[in-house]
Phi, psi and omega in degrees: 000132184280166180296323180291327180286330182277340185302313179296326179295318180295319180294320180293321180291325177292321179293323178294321177294321180294325180287333185279350179283137179288136179236126179175183181291151178283126182262124179292140180243151180097176184275341186246156177287156181280133174232135182280347176260142181278016180211166179287142180295135185292144177274326178258100187289332180293315179294318179297319178296321178294316179297318179296319179297316178298317180299312182290320180292325177296316178295324179286324185278341185304314179296325179290322177294319178295319178294317178299317180297318179296319178292325179293318178295324180295324181284344178286335182286000000 
C-alpha cells in the first residue's frame, strides 16, 4: 500500500480518536477542594513575608558563607 493510499486512513483514524475523547467540565474528585499551594494561604502576610525572606536569603547566602568559612580555615594553617 502506498503512502498516498494510507494517508486518508491515518487521518480518519486520528479523527476517530479525537471524537472518542470525553469533553466536558472538569469534575473535582475527592473530599476536599483543589488548591494549587501545598499549604493554607497565610492570614498574616507580614509574618509570612518575613519567613519567606529568611528562607530565600538563607538559601542565597549559604554558598557565600561556605566560601568564607573555607577561606578562614585556610588562613588558620
